Structures are given as C-alpha cells and as structure tokens.
C-alpha positions in Angstrom: -14.9 -19.9 36.1 -17.1 -20.8 39.0 -19.8 -22.1 36.7 -17.3 -24.4 34.9 -16.1 -25.8 38.2 -19.6 -26.2 39.5 -20.5 -28.2 36.3 -17.8 -30.7 37.1 -18.8 -31.0 40.7 -22.4 -31.6 39.7 -21.3 -34.3 37.3 -19.5 -36.1 40.0 -22.0 -35.6 42.8 -23.1 -39.3 42.9 -19.6 -40.6 42.8 -18.6 -38.2 45.6 -21.2 -39.9 47.8 -19.8 -43.3 47.0 -16.2 -42.1 47.8 -17.4 -40.6 51.1 -19.2 -43.7 52.1 -16.2 -45.9 51.2 -13.9 -43.5 53.1 -16.1 -43.5 56.2 -16.3 -47.3 56.1 -12.5 -47.8 56.1 -12.0 -45.2 58.8 -14.6 -46.8 61.0 -13.2 -50.2 60.3 -9.6 -49.2 61.3 -10.9 -47.3 64.3 -13.0 -50.2 65.6 -10.3 -52.8 65.1 -7.8 -50.8 67.1 -5.5 -50.3 64.2 -4.8 -46.7 65.2 -4.1 -43.4 63.4 -1.0 -44.7 61.7 -3.0 -47.3 59.7 -5.7 -44.8 58.9 -3.1 -42.3 57.7 -1.5 -45.0 55.5 -4.9 -45.6 53.9 -5.6 -41.9 53.4 -2.1 -41.4 51.8 -2.9 -43.9 49.1 -6.2 -42.1 48.4 -4.7 -38.6 48.0 -3.4 -39.3 44.4 -5.9 -42.0 43.6 -9.2 -40.1 44.1 -8.3 -37.0 42.1 -7.1 -39.2 39.2 -10.3 -41.2 39.1 -12.5 -38.1 39.3 -10.4 -36.4 36.6 -10.7 -39.4 34.3 -14.5 -39.5 34.8 -14.9 -35.7 34.3 -13.1 -36.0 30.9 -15.2 -39.0 30.0 -18.4 -37.2 30.7 -17.2 -34.3 28.6 -16.4 -36.6 25.7 -19.8 -38.3 25.8 -21.6 -34.9 25.9 -19.2 -33.2 23.4 -18.9 -30.5 26.0 -15.9 -28.6 24.6 -17.5 -28.1 21.3 -20.7 -26.8 23.0 -18.8 -24.6 25.5 -16.8 -22.8 22.8 -20.1 -21.5 21.3 -20.2 -19.3 24.5 -18.0 -16.4 25.2 -15.5 -18.7 26.9 -11.8 -18.8 26.1 -10.0 -22.2 25.7 -7.7 -21.0 28.5 -10.7 -20.8 30.9 -11.9 -24.2 29.9 -8.6 -25.8 30.6 -7.9 -23.8 33.8 -11.2 -25.0 35.2 -10.0 -28.6 34.9 -6.7 -27.8 36.6 -8.6 -25.9 39.4 -10.8 -29.0 39.9 -7.6 -31.1 40.3 -6.1 -28.7 42.8 -9.3 -28.5 44.8 -9.7 -32.3 45.0 -6.1 -32.9 45.9 -6.2 -30.2 48.6 -9.4 -31.8 50.1 -7.8 -35.3 50.1 -4.6 -34.0 51.7 -6.5 -32.1 54.4 -8.4 -35.2 55.6 -5.3 -37.1 57.0 -3.8 -33.8 58.1 -6.8 -32.9 60.3 -7.2 -36.5 61.4 -3.6 -36.5 62.8 -4.2 -33.0 64.4 -7.3 -34.3 66.0 -5.5 -37.3 67.5 -2.5 -35.2 68.4 -0.1 -37.3 66.4 1.0 -35.0 63.6 4.8 -35.5 63.4 7.2 -34.0 60.9 7.5 -37.3 59.1 3.7 -37.6 58.8 3.4 -34.1 57.5 6.2 -34.7 55.0 4.4 -37.9 53.8 1.1 -36.1 53.4 2.9 -33.3 51.4 4.7 -35.8 49.3 1.4 -37.6 48.4 -0.1 -34.2 47.7 2.7 -33.3 45.3 2.6 -36.7 43.6 -1.1 -36.3 43.0 -0.7 -32.9 41.4 2.2 -34.2 39.2 0.2 -37.2 38.0 -2.8 -35.2 37.2 -0.8 -32.5 35.4 0.7 -35.2 33.3 -2.7 -36.8 32.6 -4.6 -33.6 31.6 -2.7 -32.9 28.4 -2.9 -36.6 27.5 -6.7 -36.5 27.9 -6.9 -33.5 25.7 -4.7 -35.0 23.1 -5.8 -38.7 23.0 -9.1 -38.8 24.9 -9.9 -40.9 27.9 -9.9 -44.3 26.3 -6.3 -44.1 24.9 -5.0 -42.0 27.8 -6.0 -44.7 30.3 -3.2 -46.8 28.9 -0.9 -43.9 29.6 -2.2 -43.8 33.1 -1.1 -47.4 33.7 2.4 -46.5 32.4 2.5 -43.5 34.7 1.6 -45.5 37.7 4.0 -48.4 36.7 7.1 -46.2 36.2 7.4 -45.1 39.8 6.8 -48.7 40.9 9.5 -49.9 38.6 11.8 -47.1 39.8 11.4 -48.2 43.4 12.1 -51.8 42.5 15.4 -51.0 40.7 16.3 -48.6 43.6 16.0 -51.5 46.0 17.8 -53.9 43.7 20.8 -51.5 43.3 20.9 -50.9 47.1 21.6 -47.2 46.7 22.1 -45.1 49.7 19.0 -43.4 51.0 18.9 -39.6 50.7 20.0 -37.8 53.8 17.7 -35.7 55.9 19.4 -32.6 54.6 18.7 -33.7 51.0 15.1 -34.4 51.8 14.6 -31.0 53.4 16.2 -29.3 50.4 13.9 -31.2 48.0 10.8 -30.2 50.1 11.9 -26.6 50.0 12.3 -26.4 46.2 9.3 -28.6 45.5 6.7 -25.7 45.5 8.6 -24.0 42.8 8.9 -27.2 40.8 5.2 -27.9 41.1 4.4 -24.3 40.0 6.7 -24.5 36.9 5.3 -28.0 36.0 1.8 -26.6 36.4 2.5 -23.7 34.1 4.1 -26.0 31.4 1.3 -28.6 31.6 -1.4 -25.8 31.4 0.3 -24.3 28.4 0.5 -27.6 26.6 -3.1 -28.4 27.3 -4.2 -25.0 25.9 -2.2 -25.5 22.8 -3.6 -29.0 22.2 -7.2 -27.7 22.7 -6.5 -24.7 20.4 -5.1 -26.9 17.6 -8.0 -29.3 17.9 -10.6 -26.6 17.4 -8.9 -24.7 14.6 
C-alpha cells in the first residue's frame, strides 16, 4: 500500500512544486498588501477542494497513459488495494490542504469557531467531490469524466443561486451544529459506498 501511494506522489512531484510556489506567492502577496489572515484563509479555503481534485485527475491521467492498472494486476495486488491507494491519496491531500489554513490561523491567534467550521466544511466538500469523481474516473476515464467534473462543480453553484432566489431562511446555529456532528458518519458511509462502487467497476473491467 505504501508503494502504491509513493508511486502517485512521485508522479506528481513536479506539480507539487508548482502548487507550493503558487501558494507561497499568494500568501506573500496577501501578507505584504496588508490583507490580513481573513483574506489568506479565504484563498486557502478555495484551494482545499481544488488541489486534491486537480491532483486526482492528473494521477488517473498518468495511469491511463501508462496503462498502469493492467500492469499492476500482474503483481500480487488485489483490485481493492489499487483502489484504496487512490482513496488514501485523496484523504492525504485533503488533510494537508485543510491543515494549512488551520495552522495559519493558529499561528496568528485568530482561529474562531466560524473559521474552524469553514475549514471543516471545505475539507468535507473536498472528500465528497473526490469520492464522486473516483468511480467516474474508473468507469469513463479522465477525458469523459472531466465533463462530469464540470457538472459536479456547477450543481452546488446552481443550488446556491436558487437558494438566494427563493430567499429561504438560513439554517439556525442548532441545525448547523447538528449537521457538523453527523457529518463524520455521513462522510464515512459515503466513502464506503464510493469505494465499493470503484472496486466493482475495476473488477468488471478486468474480467
């Protein structure tokens, strides 16, 4: 399992450098312009779901070009391990991206309950999006699944638009706290379902 994860990380080593340089540039830019930790946090919140999805897409694209799955199954590896390594990569990247704004706010002493909730919400959204994408990548490949990615990103945007148009009442603080409490269980169940579907897709493709 460690070797499978290391393979993906080595694939993406050069891209990781580019992302780090880009991240450092924006942090320095906001810091030098006096924008403050709030603006930096807002930027980092958008990167929490964005970076894992980009890396995940590229990892699948590399595998397709090299026909990795076909080659890997000649070794004593189960399909479950191949699939789980990809989910583990997603979890690792999402945790790293969520820890950056968390530590930044702790460093500046400005980690409020609202900021923590926003970071956690971005973390959960990232996992959900990636867990939707992984079965699509296995089923359709990266080229076709990229269209699904556009739809996945567009649906929440459309939902927010209609929510504002209908002028519905905002959820109460008690409802938000309740949703946050049950969200780990929801994420775990969604992870299990997504993993099972991905394993079945890979199994059917190689039978």
